[in-house]
C-alpha positions in Angstrom: -40.0 -7.8 -3.8 -40.7 -10.4 -1.3 -43.8 -12.1 -2.2 -44.2 -13.7 0.6 -44.8 -17.2 -0.6 -41.8 -18.9 1.4 -43.2 -22.1 3.3 -45.9 -22.4 0.7 -47.0 -25.5 -0.9 -48.1 -26.0 -4.2 -48.9 -28.7 -6.7 -48.6 -27.8 -10.6 -50.0 -30.5 -13.2 -48.0 -31.0 -16.2 -44.5 -29.7 -15.1 -42.0 -31.9 -16.9 -41.7 -29.3 -19.6 -42.8 -25.9 -20.7 -45.0 -23.8 -19.2 -45.5 -26.3 -16.3 -41.7 -26.6 -15.5 -40.9 -22.8 -15.7 -44.1 -22.5 -13.2 -42.6 -24.9 -11.2 -39.1 -24.0 -10.8 -40.1 -20.4 -10.4 -42.7 -21.0 -7.2 -39.3 -23.3 -5.7 -37.1 -20.0 -6.5 -39.7 -18.1 -4.2 -39.2 -20.6 -1.5 -42.2 -23.1 -2.0 -42.2 -26.3 -1.6 -43.6 -27.8 -4.4 -45.5 -31.2 -6.0 -44.8 -31.5 -9.9 -47.0 -34.2 -11.9 -46.7 -35.2 -14.5 -46.2 -38.5 -16.8 -42.6 -38.1 -17.1 -40.1 -39.0 -14.0 -37.4 -38.4 -16.3 -37.8 -34.7 -17.1 -38.9 -33.8 -13.9 -35.8 -35.5 -12.3 -34.1 -32.8 -14.7 -36.4 -30.0 -13.6 -35.7 -31.2 -9.7 -32.0 -31.7 -10.1 -31.7 -28.3 -10.9 -34.3 -26.6 -8.4 -31.9 -28.2 -5.7 -28.6 -27.3 -7.2 -29.8 -23.6 -7.5 -30.1 -24.0 -3.5 -33.9 -24.0 -3.5 -36.0 -26.7 -1.6 -36.1 -30.0 -3.9 -39.8 -30.2 -5.8 -41.8 -34.2 -4.7 -42.1 -35.5 -8.0 -45.4 -37.1 -8.8 -45.8 -39.8 -11.8 -49.3 -39.6 -12.8 -51.4 -39.8 -16.0 -53.9 -36.9 -15.8 -56.7 -39.2 -17.5 -56.8 -41.9 -15.6 -60.1 -42.1 -13.8 -58.8 -41.7 -9.9 -56.2 -39.0 -10.9 -57.7 -36.0 -9.3 -57.9 -38.0 -5.7 -54.5 -39.8 -6.8 -52.8 -36.5 -6.8 -54.2 -35.0 -3.6 -53.1 -37.7 -1.9 -49.5 -38.0 -3.0 -49.5 -34.2 -3.0 -50.5 -33.9 1.1 -48.4 -37.2 1.7 -45.5 -35.7 0.4 -45.7 -31.9 1.5 -48.8 -31.9 4.2 -52.1 -29.2 3.1 -51.7 -27.7 -0.4 -51.7 -24.1 -0.4 -51.6 -23.6 -4.3 -52.6 -25.4 -7.3 -51.5 -24.5 -10.7 -53.5 -26.6 -13.9 -51.7 -26.8 -16.3 -51.7 -30.2 -17.9 -53.7 -29.6 -21.3 -53.7 -29.9 -24.9 -54.9 -28.9 -28.0 -57.3 -30.8 -29.8 -58.5 -29.9 -33.2 -61.3 -32.6 -34.2 -63.4 -32.6 -37.5 -67.6 -31.8 -37.1 -68.1 -35.7 -37.5 -65.5 -36.4 -34.6 -66.3 -39.5 -33.0 -67.9 -38.8 -29.6 -64.9 -40.2 -27.6 -63.0 -37.9 -29.0 -65.1 -34.7 -27.4 -65.3 -36.6 -23.8 -61.4 -37.3 -24.1 -60.5 -33.5 -24.8 -63.2 -32.5 -21.9 -61.8 -34.4 -19.6 -58.5 -33.4 -20.1 -58.7 -29.7 -20.2 -61.9 -29.5 -18.1 -63.2 -32.2 -16.1 -59.7 -32.8 -14.3 -58.6 -29.7 -13.4 -61.6 -28.8 -11.8 -61.3 -32.5 -9.8 -58.3 -31.7 -8.5 -59.4 -27.9 -7.5 -62.5 -29.5 -5.7 -59.9 -32.8 -4.4 -57.8 -29.8 -2.8 -60.2 -27.3 -1.9 -61.5 -28.8 1.4 -57.9 -28.6 3.1 -57.8 -24.4 1.9 -61.3 -24.2 3.2 -60.2 -24.9 6.4 -57.4 -23.3 6.7 -58.9 -20.2 5.1 -56.5 -19.6 2.6 -55.8 -20.4 -1.0 -55.0 -20.3 -4.6 -56.0 -21.7 -7.7 -54.5 -20.8 -11.1 -55.7 -22.4 -13.9 -53.3 -22.3 -17.3 -56.4 -21.5 -20.0 -56.4 -20.8 -23.5 -58.0 -18.1 -25.7 -61.1 -17.5 -26.4 -61.1 -16.8 -30.2 -61.4 -20.0 -32.2 -61.0 -19.7 -35.8 -61.9 -23.4 -36.1 -63.3 -26.1 -34.1 -61.4 -27.5 -31.7 -62.7 -29.0 -28.8 -60.0 -27.4 -26.2 -61.2 -23.9 -26.8 -64.6 -25.0 -25.5 -63.3 -27.0 -22.6 -60.8 -23.7 -21.7 -63.9 -21.5 -22.1 -65.4 -23.4 -19.4 -62.5 -23.3 -17.4 -63.0 -19.6 -17.1 -66.9 -19.8 -16.2 -65.9 -22.6 -13.6 -63.5 -20.5 -11.9 -65.7 -17.5 -11.9 -68.4 -19.1 -10.4 -65.9 -20.8 -8.1 -64.0 -17.7 -7.5 -67.6 -16.4 -5.8 -68.2 -19.2 -3.8 -64.8 -19.2 -1.8 -63.5 -15.9 -1.7 -64.8 -15.5 1.5 -62.2 -18.1 2.7 -59.3 -16.2 1.4 -59.2 -18.4 -1.7 -58.5 -16.8 -5.2 -58.9 -18.3 -8.7 -58.0 -16.7 -11.7 -57.2 -18.5 -15.2 -54.0 -17.3 -17.6 -54.8 -18.0 -21.1 -51.3 -17.9 -22.8 -50.6 -16.0 -26.1 -47.5 -17.6 -28.5 -45.3 -19.4 -25.7 -42.7 -21.2 -27.1 -42.3 -24.7 -26.7 -40.7 -27.7 -27.8 -43.9 -28.1 -30.3 -43.6 -24.7 -31.6 -39.9 -25.2 -32.7 -41.1 -28.4 -34.0 -44.5 -27.2 -35.8 -43.4 -23.7 -36.6 -40.2 -22.4 -38.5 -38.2 -19.9 -37.6 -39.3 -17.5 -40.6 -43.1 -18.2 -39.9 -42.3 -17.7 -36.6 -40.6 -14.2 -37.6 -43.2 -13.1 -39.7 -46.2 -13.6 -37.2 -43.9 -11.8 -34.5 -43.5 -8.8 -37.2 -47.2 -9.0 -38.0 -49.5 -9.6 -35.3 -47.7 -9.8 -31.7 -47.0 -5.7 -30.4 -43.9 -6.8 -28.5 -42.6 -8.6 -31.9 -42.0 -11.7 -30.3 -42.9 -15.1 -28.9 -42.8 -15.7 -25.5 -40.7 -17.8 -23.3 -42.3 -20.2 -20.8 -41.0 -17.9 -18.0 -42.5 -14.9 -19.4 -46.2 -16.6 -17.9 -44.8 -18.4 -15.0 -44.0 -14.4 -13.6 -47.7 -14.0 -14.1 -48.7 -16.8 -12.5 -46.1 -16.6 -9.0 -47.6 -13.2 -8.5 -51.2 -14.5 -8.8 -49.9 -17.4 -5.8 -48.8 -15.0 -3.6 -50.4 -13.1 -0.6 -50.1 -10.3 -2.1 -52.4 -10.9 -5.2 -55.3 -11.5 -2.2 -57.8 -8.9 -4.1 -57.8 -10.3 -7.7 -59.7 -13.0 -8.2 -62.2 -14.5 -10.9 -60.2 -12.8 -13.4 -58.8 -14.2 -16.7 -55.4 -12.5 -17.1 -53.6 -13.0 -20.7 -50.0 -13.3 -21.3 -49.4 -12.9 -24.5 -47.5 -9.7 -25.8 -50.3 -7.9 -27.0 -51.8 -10.3 -29.7 -55.6 -10.5 -28.6 -57.7 -7.9 -30.2 -60.7 -7.5 -27.9 -60.4 -4.8 -25.1 -62.0 -6.5 -22.1 
């Protein structure tokens, strides 16, 4: 199926590894010119080499700490300088923040900045050009909505879901869609380091209906489809990619 993405431009944050890397590569494979954003340029260089070797457009690489105060403006300026107007934003940078009840305020501020404030700011920095051209896609890689303990990232991701839904109602008239994808158990270096294989196997057999942990590419296919013109009538949604792990109905 032709996803009609050839020639589109995209910003993907957290693109040096895992889900962000898989999405950047999958978009490039569809002919999208990608600006990959991360702190570790060496890992992004390897990804860019692989994309180019496969015959796809080599991504532009933007080294940026998402926590820097001027991160949103810097990313928007660098991406536009490299690619021109940006059509697609994938907000992927973020991270879990398990906090005790008595955690100091600065740890909450850091978690909310990383997982809510910066993604929102990057989107709003790129939105004016999308509105002007009357087309755009904003895709947020978020997190689960069933917190079993106190984790500041869960609060921030819930905020992203609410913000994205509200924003979708404002910008739909301009041909812009806004959607969120909460990952399930997706394999990563951190997962392999923190969870031994026997635990992963038991968890998959008892908790995940498809009986295995997903790979970053399993989520990337959803992100690429949502980024395409074919997904024009899908907006304001939260679509888990989790192998059926979540138990709630809606």
